[in-house]
MDTraj code that builds the backbone (N, CA, C; nanometers):
import mdtraj as md
import numpy as np

residues = "MET PRO LEU GLU LEU GLU ASN ILE SER ILE LEU LYS GLN GLU SER SER LEU PHE ASP PRO LEU THR LEU VAL ILE GLY PRO GLY GLU VAL ALA THR VAL MET GLY PRO SER GLY CYS GLY LYS SER THR LEU LEU SER ALA VAL SER GLY SER LEU ASP LYS VAL PHE THR LEU LYS GLY SER ILE ARG LEU ASP GLY GLN ASP MET LEU SER LEU PRO MET GLU GLU ARG ASN ILE GLY ILE LEU PHE GLN ASP ASP LEU LEU PHE PRO HIS MET ASP ILE GLY LYS ASN LEU ALA PHE ALA ILE PRO PRO GLN LYS SER ARG VAL LYS LYS ASN GLN ILE ILE ASN THR ALA LEU LYS THR ALA GLY LEU GLU GLY PHE ALA ASN ARG ASP PRO SER SER LEU SER GLY GLY GLN LYS ALA ARG ILE SER LEU LEU ARG SER LEU LEU ALA LYS PRO ARG ALA LEU LEU LEU ASP GLU PRO PHE SER SER LEU ASP GLN THR LEU LYS LYS LYS ILE ARG SER PHE VAL PHE SER GLN ILE LYS LYS MET ASN ILE PRO ALA LEU LEU VAL THR HIS ASP PRO LYS ASP CYS PRO GLU GLY GLY VAL VAL ILE ASN LEU ASN LYS GLU ASP ASN LEU TYR ALA".split()
xyz = np.array([
    [0.4828, -1.5569, -0.4170],
    [0.4904, -1.4507, -0.4305],
    [0.5405, -1.3384, -0.4081],
    [0.6733, -1.3171, -0.4201],
    [0.7454, -1.2054, -0.3327],
    [0.7658, -1.1075, -0.4386],
    [0.7756, -0.9972, -0.3247],
    [0.8186, -0.8543, -0.4468],
    [0.9902, -0.8479, -0.4152],
    [1.0588, -0.8612, -0.5296],
    [1.2080, -0.8752, -0.5226],
    [1.2499, -0.7259, -0.5524],
    [1.3407, -0.6429, -0.5370],
    [1.3563, -0.4953, -0.6081],
    [1.5229, -0.5200, -0.5708],
    [1.6161, -0.5438, -0.7076],
    [1.7258, -0.5383, -0.7193],
    [1.7953, -0.4136, -0.7259],
    [1.8766, -0.3780, -0.6368],
    [1.9773, -0.2642, -0.7033],
    [1.9335, -0.1830, -0.7787],
    [1.8155, -0.1499, -0.6923],
    [1.7303, -0.0007, -0.7745],
    [1.8229, 0.1266, -0.7057],
    [1.8157, 0.2013, -0.7689],
    [1.8608, 0.3169, -0.7721],
    [1.7844, 0.4225, -0.8837],
    [1.7016, 0.5511, -0.8507],
    [1.6067, 0.5971, -0.8847],
    [1.7298, 0.7940, -0.8493],
    [1.7605, 0.8545, -1.0326],
    [1.8318, 0.9101, -1.0595],
    [1.7723, 1.0345, -1.0932],
    [1.7883, 1.1673, -1.0620],
    [1.6840, 1.3499, -1.1355],
    [1.8381, 1.3725, -1.1526],
    [1.8465, 1.3805, -1.2977],
    [1.9627, 1.4865, -1.3042],
    [2.0953, 1.4487, -1.3033],
    [2.0803, 1.3405, -1.3072],
    [2.2157, 1.2078, -1.2874],
    [2.2621, 1.2641, -1.1476],
    [2.2050, 1.2630, -0.9990],
    [2.2787, 1.2488, -0.9167],
    [2.1225, 1.1169, -0.8365],
    [2.1686, 1.0406, -0.7933],
    [2.1436, 0.9587, -0.7479],
    [2.0420, 0.9677, -0.6071],
    [1.8615, 0.9603, -0.5576],
    [1.8105, 1.0242, -0.4381],
    [1.8473, 0.9030, -0.3225],
    [1.9033, 0.7956, -0.3005],
    [1.9147, 0.7646, -0.2575],
    [2.0685, 0.6005, -0.2921],
    [2.1332, 0.5677, -0.2071],
    [2.1837, 0.4693, -0.2834],
    [2.1507, 0.3573, -0.2998],
    [2.2009, 0.2480, -0.3578],
    [2.1083, 0.1631, -0.4215],
    [2.0468, 0.0889, -0.3465],
    [1.9087, 0.0001, -0.3497],
    [1.8657, -0.0737, -0.3065],
    [1.8113, -0.2004, -0.2989],
    [1.8415, -0.2493, -0.2846],
    [1.8517, -0.4390, -0.3039],
    [1.6978, -0.4713, -0.1538],
    [1.5886, -0.5701, -0.1913],
    [1.5327, -0.6079, -0.0797],
    [1.4069, -0.7411, -0.1034],
    [1.3665, -0.9030, -0.0474],
    [1.2989, -0.9448, -0.1107],
    [1.2213, -0.9406, 0.0060],
    [1.0714, -0.8738, -0.0383],
    [0.9541, -0.9546, 0.0918],
    [0.8295, -1.0471, 0.0099],
    [0.8406, -1.1606, 0.1180],
    [0.8026, -1.2617, 0.0909],
    [0.5842, -1.2585, 0.1405],
    [0.6038, -1.3199, 0.0814],
    [0.3925, -1.2873, 0.0828],
    [0.3445, -1.2970, 0.2710],
    [0.2707, -1.2089, 0.2500],
    [0.2142, -1.1784, 0.4169],
    [0.3000, -1.1438, 0.5236],
    [0.3965, -0.9952, 0.3941],
    [0.5315, -0.9804, 0.5115],
    [0.5840, -0.7941, 0.4475],
    [0.5827, -0.7532, 0.5711],
    [0.5608, -0.6077, 0.5116],
    [0.6841, -0.5494, 0.5389],
    [0.8057, -0.5360, 0.4992],
    [0.8683, -0.4340, 0.4889],
    [0.8437, -0.3032, 0.4451],
    [0.9716, -0.2555, 0.5737],
    [0.9352, -0.0927, 0.6392],
    [1.1098, -0.0210, 0.5186],
    [1.0555, 0.1251, 0.4966],
    [1.1739, 0.2027, 0.4623],
    [1.1609, 0.2505, 0.4838],
    [1.2564, 0.3934, 0.5993],
    [1.2681, 0.5152, 0.6332],
    [1.2955, 0.6034, 0.5820],
    [1.3173, 0.6909, 0.6275],
    [1.3798, 0.8469, 0.5438],
    [1.3592, 0.9467, 0.6593],
    [1.3918, 1.0909, 0.6340],
    [1.3304, 1.2066, 0.6243],
    [1.2545, 1.2463, 0.4906],
    [1.1783, 1.3594, 0.5181],
    [1.1205, 1.4238, 0.4357],
    [1.1903, 1.4252, 0.2701],
    [1.1813, 1.4079, 0.1619],
    [1.2541, 1.4406, 0.0880],
    [1.3570, 1.3506, 0.0015],
    [1.3781, 1.2327, 0.0904],
    [1.5025, 1.1221, 0.0773],
    [1.4250, 1.0295, -0.0555],
    [1.3611, 1.0452, -0.1192],
    [1.2818, 0.9494, -0.1938],
    [1.1865, 0.8428, -0.2199],
    [1.1723, 0.8475, -0.0730],
    [1.0250, 0.7439, 0.0026],
    [0.8843, 0.7036, -0.1122],
    [0.8504, 0.7972, -0.1274],
    [0.7524, 0.7923, -0.1831],
    [0.7629, 0.7336, -0.3562],
    [0.8998, 0.8396, -0.4006],
    [0.9521, 0.7844, -0.5361],
    [0.9630, 0.7058, -0.5460],
    [1.0330, 0.5907, -0.4662],
    [1.0468, 0.4578, -0.4607],
    [0.9554, 0.4175, -0.4897],
    [0.8135, 0.4556, -0.4071],
    [0.6737, 0.3610, -0.4373],
    [0.6312, 0.4181, -0.5819],
    [0.6447, 0.4893, -0.6337],
    [0.5801, 0.5076, -0.7383],
    [0.6455, 0.4430, -0.8464],
    [0.8063, 0.3998, -0.8321],
    [0.8667, 0.3767, -0.9270],
    [0.8095, 0.2230, -0.9206],
    [0.7452, 0.1349, -0.8217],
    [0.7360, 0.0142, -0.8085],
    [0.6292, -0.0484, -0.8373],
    [0.5506, 0.1043, -0.8200],
    [0.3457, 0.0837, -0.9220],
    [0.3729, 0.1326, -1.0127],
    [0.5072, 0.1558, -1.0978],
    [0.5056, 0.2335, -1.2364],
    [0.4392, 0.3584, -1.3039],
    [0.4751, 0.4614, -1.1748],
    [0.3801, 0.5917, -1.2250],
    [0.4703, 0.6620, -1.2273],
    [0.6057, 0.6203, -1.2112],
    [0.7104, 0.6999, -1.1721],
    [0.7553, 0.7816, -1.2723],
    [0.7734, 0.9509, -1.2236],
    [0.7785, 1.0747, -1.3140],
    [0.8567, 1.0571, -1.4127],
    [0.8624, 1.1259, -1.5527],
    [0.9319, 1.1416, -1.6136],
    [1.0668, 1.2164, -1.6036],
    [1.0756, 1.2455, -1.5172],
    [1.2072, 1.3647, -1.4947],
    [1.3278, 1.2444, -1.4063],
    [1.2111, 1.1509, -1.3610],
    [1.3531, 1.0422, -1.3291],
    [1.3852, 0.9447, -1.4384],
    [1.5104, 0.8922, -1.3507],
    [1.5623, 0.7657, -1.4383],
    [1.6092, 0.6326, -1.3633],
    [1.4887, 0.4898, -1.3542],
    [1.4822, 0.3949, -1.2715],
    [1.6325, 0.3157, -1.3083],
    [1.7169, 0.3000, -1.2401],
    [1.7666, 0.2035, -1.2861],
    [1.7936, 0.0519, -1.1540],
    [1.8090, -0.0990, -1.2056],
    [1.7500, -0.2323, -1.1576],
    [1.6639, -0.3095, -1.2089],
    [1.6225, -0.3599, -1.0989],
    [1.5087, -0.4499, -1.1354],
    [1.4209, -0.4415, -1.0834],
    [1.2458, -0.4864, -1.0724],
    [1.1614, -0.5109, -0.9755],
    [1.0804, -0.6715, -1.0446],
    [1.0475, -0.7312, -0.9249],
    [0.9958, -0.8155, -1.0033],
    [0.8885, -0.8577, -0.8855],
    [0.8058, -0.9010, -0.9395],
    [0.6495, -0.9766, -0.8842],
    [0.6791, -1.1232, -0.9025],
    [0.6538, -1.1926, -0.7939],
    [0.6775, -1.3560, -0.8344],
    [0.6941, -1.3738, -1.0070],
    [0.8284, -1.3570, -0.9730],
    [0.9213, -1.3900, -1.0885],
    [0.8958, -1.2838, -1.1704],
    [0.8498, -1.1883, -1.2161],
    [0.7367, -1.1462, -1.3076],
    [0.8120, -1.0438, -1.2801],
    [0.9118, -0.9611, -1.4600],
    [0.9156, -0.8461, -1.5030],
    [0.8539, -0.7490, -1.4673],
    [0.8353, -0.6253, -1.3661],
    [0.7567, -0.5372, -1.3697],
    [0.8179, -0.3831, -1.4787],
    [0.9329, -0.3773, -1.5090],
    [0.9563, -0.2761, -1.5732],
    [0.8715, -0.2526, -1.7020],
    [0.8585, -0.3523, -1.7241],
    [0.8236, -0.4017, -1.8593],
    [0.6652, -0.3854, -1.8835],
    [0.5812, -0.3195, -1.7793],
    [0.4361, -0.3567, -1.7142],
    [0.4157, -0.2085, -1.7448],
    [0.2908, -0.1509, -1.7618],
    [0.2705, -0.0464, -1.7541],
    [0.1862, -0.0129, -1.6632],
    [0.1528, 0.0521, -1.5454],
    [0.0812, 0.0556, -1.4360],
    [-0.0386, -0.0072, -1.4171],
    [-0.1385, -0.0105, -1.5270],
    [-0.2596, -0.0418, -1.5394],
    [-0.2256, -0.2260, -1.5334],
    [-0.1846, -0.2825, -1.5521],
    [-0.0749, -0.4422, -1.5684],
    [0.0061, -0.4823, -1.4292],
    [0.0581, -0.3778, -1.4045],
    [0.1234, -0.4424, -1.2997],
    [0.0116, -0.4759, -1.1179],
    [-0.1108, -0.4636, -1.1152],
    [-0.2296, -0.5131, -1.0099],
    [-0.1066, -0.5337, -0.8515],
    [-0.0790, -0.3837, -0.8476],
    [-0.0034, -0.3344, -0.7356],
    [-0.0712, -0.2139, -0.6868],
    [-0.1025, -0.2101, -0.5333],
    [-0.2378, -0.1877, -0.4925],
    [-0.1319, -0.0685, -0.3903],
    [-0.2026, 0.0493, -0.4223],
    [-0.1332, 0.1455, -0.3112],
    [-0.2770, 0.1869, -0.2045],
    [-0.1588, 0.2237, -0.1019],
    [-0.2954, 0.2506, 0.0206],
    [-0.1742, 0.3978, 0.0396],
    [-0.3072, 0.5269, 0.0571],
    [-0.1683, 0.6558, 0.1239],
    [-0.2371, 0.6867, 0.2141],
    [-0.1833, 0.8153, 0.2367],
    [-0.2323, 0.9166, 0.4151],
    [-0.3980, 0.9417, 0.3983],
    [-0.4185, 0.9895, 0.2977],
    [-0.4972, 1.0688, 0.2874],
    [-0.6586, 0.9468, 0.1765],
    [-0.7508, 0.9511, 0.2305],
    [-0.8567, 0.8399, 0.2046],
    [-0.8721, 0.8073, 0.0619],
    [-0.8825, 0.9292, 0.0489],
    [-0.9404, 0.9134, -0.1283],
    [-1.0310, 0.8646, -0.1428],
    [-1.1387, 0.8548, -0.0532],
    [-1.2641, 0.8004, -0.1616],
    [-1.3481, 0.9028, -0.2074],
    [-1.4474, 0.8516, -0.2816],
    [-1.5014, 0.9041, -0.3764],
    [-1.6414, 0.9496, -0.3260],
    [-1.6220, 1.1073, -0.2783],
    [-1.7132, 1.2326, -0.1712],
    [-1.8645, 1.1664, -0.2509],
    [-1.9136, 1.1739, -0.3728],
    [-2.0744, 1.1503, -0.4082],
    [-2.1102, 1.0042, -0.4509],
    [-2.0308, 0.9076, -0.3634],
    [-2.1001, 0.7827, -0.3667],
    [-2.0876, 0.7306, -0.2023],
    [-2.1767, 0.6248, -0.1594],
    [-2.1779, 0.5792, -0.0250],
    [-2.0544, 0.4824, -0.0703],
    [-2.0256, 0.4846, 0.0675],
    [-1.9402, 0.3404, 0.0723],
    [-1.9559, 0.2222, 0.0308],
    [-2.0864, 0.1662, 0.0009],
    [-2.1085, 0.0401, -0.0837],
    [-2.0499, 0.0460, -0.1889],
    [-2.0946, 0.1760, -0.2361],
    [-2.0723, 0.2617, -0.4643],
    [-1.8772, 0.2327, -0.4364],
    [-1.8227, 0.2796, -0.2873],
    [-1.7026, 0.3354, -0.2825],
    [-1.6264, 0.2244, -0.2946],
    [-1.6618, 0.0659, -0.2701],
    [-1.5955, -0.0657, -0.2737],
    [-1.6405, -0.1306, -0.3123],
    [-1.7451, -0.0756, -0.4396],
    [-1.8236, -0.1746, -0.5587],
    [-1.7011, -0.1062, -0.6555],
    [-1.6455, -0.0431, -0.6787],
    [-1.5742, 0.0523, -0.7289],
    [-1.4020, -0.0483, -0.7654],
    [-1.4406, -0.0984, -0.6935],
    [-1.2344, -0.2063, -0.7056],
    [-1.3072, -0.3795, -0.7201],
    [-1.4340, -0.3729, -0.7079],
    [-1.4298, -0.5541, -0.7308],
    [-1.4668, -0.5158, -0.9082],
    [-1.3926, -0.6415, -0.9023],
    [-1.4352, -0.6592, -1.0938],
    [-1.5347, -0.7097, -1.1765],
    [-1.5732, -0.6132, -1.2962],
    [-1.7256, -0.5269, -1.3040],
    [-1.8441, -0.6921, -1.3707],
    [-1.7414, -0.8214, -1.3885],
    [-1.7796, -0.8984, -1.3968],
    [-1.8881, -0.9866, -1.3210],
    [-1.8014, -0.9483, -1.2149],
    [-1.9409, -0.9941, -1.0703],
    [-2.0177, -0.9152, -1.0731],
    [-2.1864, -1.0622, -1.0680],
    [-2.3304, -0.9635, -1.0524],
    [-2.2896, -0.8922, -0.9124],
    [-2.4366, -0.8182, -0.9391],
    [-2.4825, -0.6854, -0.7773],
    [-2.4432, -0.7682, -0.7194],
    [-2.5747, -0.9446, -0.6788],
    [-2.5943, -0.9638, -0.5865],
    [-2.4425, -1.0210, -0.5461],
    [-2.3790, -1.0595, -0.5915],
    [-2.2243, -1.1500, -0.5477],
    [-2.1610, -1.0231, -0.5036],
    [-2.1383, -0.9066, -0.5512],
    [-2.1079, -0.7730, -0.5381],
    [-2.1618, -0.7198, -0.3576],
    [-2.2508, -0.7303, -0.3636],
    [-2.3081, -0.6845, -0.2202],
    [-2.2703, -0.8156, -0.1494],
    [-2.2359, -0.9126, -0.1591],
    [-2.2238, -1.0123, -0.0806],
    [-2.0665, -0.9399, -0.0510],
    [-2.0268, -0.9734, -0.1210],
    [-1.8360, -0.9166, -0.0801],
    [-1.8428, -0.8098, -0.0391],
    [-1.9110, -0.7276, -0.0478],
    [-1.9288, -0.6008, 0.0186],
    [-1.9492, -0.5829, 0.1993],
    [-2.0595, -0.6120, 0.1967],
    [-2.0786, -0.6707, 0.3239],
    [-1.9702, -0.7991, 0.4508],
    [-1.9249, -0.8792, 0.3476],
    [-1.8789, -0.9528, 0.4017],
    [-1.7073, -0.8344, 0.4473],
    [-1.6620, -0.7909, 0.3421],
    [-1.5760, -0.6676, 0.3691],
    [-1.6005, -0.5981, 0.5305],
    [-1.6771, -0.5724, 0.4986],
    [-1.7297, -0.4749, 0.6183],
    [-1.7529, -0.5100, 0.7277],
    [-1.7747, -0.6496, 0.7153],
    [-1.8268, -0.6990, 0.8668],
    [-1.6456, -0.7390, 0.9360],
    [-1.5656, -0.7135, 0.8223],
    [-1.4545, -0.8246, 0.8877],
    [-1.3458, -0.6888, 0.9579],
    [-1.4079, -0.5629, 0.8429],
    [-1.3077, -0.4262, 0.9387],
    [-1.4206, -0.3432, 1.0589],
    [-1.4959, -0.4970, 1.0823],
    [-1.5965, -0.4033, 1.2134],
    [-1.6701, -0.2906, 1.1224],
    [-1.7504, -0.2776, 1.0432],
    [-1.8130, -0.1824, 0.9601],
    [-1.9441, -0.2568, 0.9408],
    [-1.9874, -0.3019, 1.0003],
    [-2.1034, -0.3981, 0.9125],
    [-2.2470, -0.2549, 0.9052],
    [-2.3011, -0.3132, 0.8184],
    [-2.4152, -0.2049, 0.7419],
    [-2.3737, -0.0735, 0.7061],
    [-2.3045, -0.0391, 0.7295],
    [-2.2001, 0.0750, 0.6602],
    [-2.1532, 0.1147, 0.5383],
    [-2.2639, -0.0568, 0.4650],
    [-2.2968, 0.0521, 0.2932],
    [-2.3851, 0.1544, 0.2626],
    [-2.4334, 0.2079, 0.2873],
    [-2.5398, 0.3234, 0.2748],
    [-2.4639, 0.4107, 0.3057],
    [-2.4065, 0.4285, 0.4252],
    [-2.3279, 0.5342, 0.4720],
    [-2.2414, 0.6904, 0.3193],
    [-2.2804, 0.7837, 0.4657],
    [-2.1881, 0.8703, 0.3238],
    [-2.0827, 0.8733, 0.3879],
    [-1.9151, 0.8808, 0.3162],
    [-1.8324, 0.8471, 0.3737],
    [-1.7695, 1.0288, 0.4593],
    [-1.8006, 1.1268, 0.4271],
    [-1.8496, 1.2384, 0.5313],
    [-1.8493, 1.1761, 0.6423],
    [-1.9881, 1.1777, 0.6244],
    [-2.0119, 1.0780, 0.8418],
    [-1.9133, 1.0175, 0.9032],
    [-1.8182, 0.9735, 0.8563],
    [-1.7346, 0.8525, 0.9459],
    [-1.6060, 0.8714, 0.9620],
    [-1.5398, 0.8916, 1.0688],
    [-1.4116, 0.8805, 1.1700],
    [-1.3179, 0.8592, 1.0560],
    [-1.2168, 0.9429, 1.0837],
    [-1.0643, 0.8982, 1.0413],
    [-1.0336, 0.7762, 1.0398],
    [-1.0202, 0.7141, 1.1310],
    [-1.0043, 0.5275, 1.1302],
    [-1.1086, 0.4433, 1.0550],
    [-1.2386, 0.5252, 1.0306],
    [-1.3200, 0.4426, 0.9464],
    [-1.3136, 0.4339, 0.8310],
    [-1.2495, 0.5658, 0.7985],
    [-1.2134, 0.6302, 0.6771],
    [-1.0518, 0.5124, 0.6410],
    [-1.0283, 0.5442, 0.7004],
    [-0.8789, 0.4528, 0.6589],
    [-0.8934, 0.2627, 0.6555],
    [-0.9960, 0.2027, 0.7167],
    [-1.0471, 0.1134, 0.6997],
    [-1.1273, 0.0438, 0.5700],
    [-1.2161, 0.1500, 0.5217],
    [-1.2188, 0.1502, 0.4146],
    [-1.1651, 0.1577, 0.3363],
    [-1.0368, 0.2725, 0.3205],
    [-0.9677, 0.2970, 0.1930],
    [-0.8769, 0.1212, 0.1419],
    [-0.8403, 0.0820, 0.3013],
    [-0.7793, -0.0532, 0.2552],
    [-0.8719, -0.1741, 0.2331],
    [-0.9785, -0.2147, 0.2808],
    [-1.0781, -0.2244, 0.1750],
    [-1.1049, -0.2013, 0.0758],
    [-1.0821, -0.1009, 0.0411],
    [-1.1072, -0.1212, -0.1654],
    [-0.9977, -0.1551, -0.2056],
    [-0.8504, -0.0734, -0.1610],
    [-0.7348, -0.2005, -0.2295],
    [-0.7069, -0.2971, -0.1781],
    [-0.7849, -0.3633, -0.1363],
    [-0.7505, -0.5137, -0.1068],
    [-0.8887, -0.6122, -0.1671],
    [-1.0144, -0.5714, -0.2406],
    [-1.0740, -0.6394, -0.2679],
    [-1.0609, -0.5958, -0.4415],
    [-0.9634, -0.5127, -0.4612],
    [-0.9245, -0.5338, -0.6682],
    [-0.8548, -0.6362, -0.6363],
    [-0.7916, -0.6857, -0.5329],
    [-0.6994, -0.8631, -0.5131],
    [-0.6144, -0.8077, -0.5785],
    [-0.5334, -0.7430, -0.5014],
    [-0.3762, -0.6990, -0.5439],
    [-0.2634, -0.7574, -0.4873],
    [-0.1596, -0.8045, -0.6120],
    [-0.0653, -0.9255, -0.6147],
    [0.0316, -0.8620, -0.4749],
    [0.0478, -0.7234, -0.4906],
    [0.1157, -0.7002, -0.3782],
    [0.0320, -0.5397, -0.2981],
    [0.0859, -0.4688, -0.1861],
    [0.0694, -0.3651, -0.1944],
    [0.1422, -0.2463, -0.1117],
    [0.1389, -0.1447, -0.1697],
    [0.2595, -0.0115, -0.0905],
    [0.1543, 0.0677, -0.0317],
    [0.2318, 0.1075, 0.0725],
    [0.1850, 0.2017, 0.2117],
    [0.2949, 0.2750, 0.2024],
    [0.1983, 0.4184, 0.1366],
    [0.2556, 0.5070, 0.1515],
    [0.2294, 0.6204, 0.2935],
    [0.3131, 0.6200, 0.3775],
    [0.2572, 0.7199, 0.5497],
    [0.1185, 0.6608, 0.5513],
    [0.0573, 0.5662, 0.5356],
    [-0.1497, 0.5297, 0.5336],
    [-0.1607, 0.5725, 0.6987],
    [-0.0619, 0.5728, 0.8001],
    [-0.1286, 0.6524, 0.9384],
    [-0.0951, 0.7580, 0.9851],
    [-0.0433, 0.8327, 0.9085],
    [0.0471, 0.9621, 0.9695],
    [-0.0840, 1.0409, 0.9439],
    [-0.2196, 1.0642, 0.9318],
    [-0.3032, 1.1600, 0.9563],
    [-0.3870, 1.0782, 1.1217],
    [-0.3714, 0.9965, 1.1351],
    [-0.4268, 0.9486, 1.2577],
    [-0.4060, 1.0102, 1.3494],
    [-0.5158, 1.0633, 1.4578],
    [-0.4536, 1.0245, 1.6294],
    [-0.3311, 0.9008, 1.6447],
    [-0.3110, 0.9861, 1.8060],
    [-0.2155, 0.8628, 1.8733],
    [-0.3166, 0.7009, 1.8607],
    [-0.4289, 0.7685, 1.9835],
    [-0.5404, 0.6277, 1.9826],
    [-0.5323, 0.5399, 1.8743],
    [-0.5970, 0.5827, 1.7168],
    [-0.6295, 0.5209, 1.6146],
    [-0.5149, 0.4638, 1.5823],
    [-0.4129, 0.5535, 1.5886],
    [-0.2868, 0.4301, 1.5111],
    [-0.2459, 0.2994, 1.5284],
    [-0.2954, 0.2329, 1.6295],
    [-0.2358, 0.1020, 1.6928],
    [-0.3244, 0.0236, 1.6540],
    [-0.4555, 0.0235, 1.6458],
    [-0.5326, -0.0445, 1.5987],
    [-0.5633, -0.0365, 1.4696],
    [-0.5727, 0.0578, 1.3873],
    [-0.4839, 0.0776, 1.2025],
    [-0.3757, -0.0018, 1.2046],
    [-0.2976, 0.0220, 1.2423],
    [-0.1928, -0.0553, 1.1985],
    [-0.2196, -0.2198, 1.1957],
    [-0.2636, -0.2556, 1.3215],
    [-0.3128, -0.3922, 1.3850],
    [-0.3671, -0.4539, 1.2267],
    [-0.4934, -0.3455, 1.2092],
    [-0.6080, -0.4220, 1.1037],
    [-0.4683, -0.4436, 0.9838],
    [-0.4504, -0.3116, 0.9720],
    [-0.3714, -0.3091, 0.7935],
    [-0.2791, -0.4498, 0.8055],
    [-0.1840, -0.4273, 0.8822],
    [-0.1354, -0.5399, 0.8859],
    [-0.1532, -0.6884, 0.8644],
    [-0.3086, -0.7259, 0.9518],
    [-0.3450, -0.8512, 0.9472],
    [-0.4109, -0.8301, 0.8742],
    [-0.4899, -0.8060, 0.8100],
    [-0.5138, -0.8190, 0.6084],
    [-0.3951, -0.8432, 0.5913],
    [-0.2504, -0.7855, 0.5121],
    [-0.2081, -0.8699, 0.4343],
    [-0.1515, -0.9849, 0.4505],
    [-0.1212, -1.0367, 0.5985],
    [-0.1017, -1.1372, 0.6114],
    [-0.1748, -1.2418, 0.6072],
    [-0.3296, -1.1796, 0.6216],
    [-0.4874, -1.2855, 0.5287],
    [-0.4394, -1.3599, 0.3848],
    [-0.4383, -1.2261, 0.3615],
    [-0.4127, -1.2111, 0.1567],
    [-0.3034, -1.2405, 0.1150],
    [-0.1779, -1.2707, 0.2466],
    [-0.1078, -1.3673, 0.1932],
    [-0.0202, -1.2858, 0.0484],
    [-0.0315, -1.1261, 0.1032],
    [0.0689, -1.0600, -0.0286],
    [0.1906, -0.9930, 0.0777],
    [0.2786, -0.9773, -0.0358],
    [0.3990, -0.9004, -0.0129],
    [0.3319, -0.6988, 0.0202],
    [0.3838, -0.6813, 0.1333],
    [0.3925, -0.5229, 0.1023],
    [0.4905, -0.4193, 0.1576],
    [0.5356, -0.3265, 0.0875],
    [0.6462, -0.2416, 0.0568],
    [0.5490, -0.1115, 0.1951],
    [0.6150, -0.0675, 0.2948],
    [0.5767, 0.0364, 0.3618],
    [0.7032, 0.1302, 0.3872],
    [0.6641, 0.2661, 0.3681],
    [0.7493, 0.3734, 0.3279],
    [0.6976, 0.4557, 0.4930],
    [0.7506, 0.5034, 0.5771],
    [0.7052, 0.6374, 0.6618],
    [0.8103, 0.6763, 0.7372],
    [0.7846, 0.7894, 0.8553],
    [0.9317, 0.8437, 0.9157],
    [0.8621, 0.7916, 1.0501],
    [0.7838, 0.7518, 1.1126],
    [0.7893, 0.7278, 1.2082],
    [0.7721, 0.5728, 1.2747],
    [0.8943, 0.5491, 1.3600],
    [0.9424, 0.3886, 1.3572],
    [0.8882, 0.3070, 1.4298],
    [0.6971, 0.3634, 1.5459],
    [0.6144, 0.2672, 1.5326],
    [0.5326, 0.2104, 1.4072],
    [0.5395, 0.2552, 1.3454],
    [0.4898, 0.1839, 1.2291],
    [0.5390, 0.0691, 1.1884],
    [0.6647, 0.0553, 1.2014],
    [0.7191, -0.0390, 1.1495],
    [0.6322, -0.1667, 1.2158],
    [0.6113, -0.2847, 1.1430],
    [0.5202, -0.3848, 1.2442],
    [0.6386, -0.4948, 1.3273],
    [0.6377, -0.5528, 1.4267],
    [0.7837, -0.6023, 1.5065],
    [0.7795, -0.7084, 1.3830],
    [0.9223, -0.7501, 1.3777],
    [0.9398, -0.8501, 1.3831],
    [0.9514, -0.8211, 1.1751],
    [0.9945, -0.7169, 1.1520],
    [0.9794, -0.7021, 0.9878],
    [1.1081, -0.6106, 0.8747],
    [1.1430, -0.6390, 0.8538],
    [1.2895, -0.5484, 0.8322],
    [1.2862, -0.4530, 0.7956],
    [1.3451, -0.3105, 0.8551],
    [1.3169, -0.1818, 0.8295],
    [1.4788, -0.1273, 0.7625],
    [1.4916, -0.0648, 0.6544],
    [1.5365, -0.0103, 0.5963],
    [1.5630, 0.1612, 0.5752],
    [1.6971, 0.2195, 0.6519],
    [1.6896, 0.3455, 0.5820],
    [1.7657, 0.3952, 0.4567],
    [1.6494, 0.4666, 0.4165],
    [1.7831, 0.4709, 0.2316],
    [1.8901, 0.6008, 0.3399],
    [2.0036, 0.5987, 0.1815],
    [2.1124, 0.6668, 0.1900],
    [2.1783, 0.6489, 0.3354],
    [2.1520, 0.4491, 0.4015],
    [2.2005, 0.4324, 0.5100],
    [2.2888, 0.3107, 0.4542],
    [2.3616, 0.2396, 0.5073],
    [2.4260, 0.1538, 0.3957],
    [2.3498, 0.0160, 0.5663],
    [2.3545, 0.0215, 0.6645],
    [2.2934, -0.0500, 0.7851],
    [2.1618, -0.0519, 0.7585],
    [2.1169, -0.2532, 0.7194],
    [1.9542, -0.2527, 0.7283],
    [1.9118, -0.2472, 0.8954],
    [1.8184, -0.2274, 0.9199],
    [1.7917, -0.2756, 1.0684],
    [1.6500, -0.3922, 1.0722],
    [1.6057, -0.4048, 1.1976],
    [1.5654, -0.4803, 1.1733],
    [1.4019, -0.4705, 1.2950],
    [1.3224, -0.4332, 1.3283],
    [1.2286, -0.4416, 1.3928],
    [1.1976, -0.5414, 1.5412],
])
top = md.Topology()
chain = top.add_chain()
for i, resn in enumerate(residues, 1):
    res = top.add_residue(resn, chain, resSeq=i)
    for name in ("N", "CA", "C"):
        top.add_atom(name, md.element.get_by_symbol(name[0]), res)
traj = md.Trajectory(xyz[None], top)
């Protein structure tokens, strides 16, 4: 199930944000797009997810497992997004936050089983009844990832998800995120300005630069 970006350009008032981009991300792989603030990194993710603002014009093609994504609205693409802010619902406990991502046809018992298994995987067993405000930054980051993954996305977009974490947590959370992507065997596209965020051995592309680097 590769995610393929072919000759992608994003224009605003006839001016392109970056040079045309072509990229193929295989299942379980994480490709990284780097560049300074304002170069179009997050706008690129919006184009892939289907949430691109109408002030922009998108050229090129985006395919997931061979299917044209540009012909589908955002809600039909089934592409998950993980942001730098956790965006957990403050009025729901952790279990309800995670249940929000699980298909509604699942029974309550099955949902609880899925939630408890996910929390155990993340080293957060017994956290289902916890309030989001009681969690540390690293714990919130793990819960946010779990919620994204429980929706069974076909691909995952990572919008500087580690930037709000302190240096002690970053390495641990990066490792957890990348391991879960590999376990689910889905393609992922990461945008960041920090070279340390790039997974070892993954493709790294600098926007507005012709040379593609490899971590």
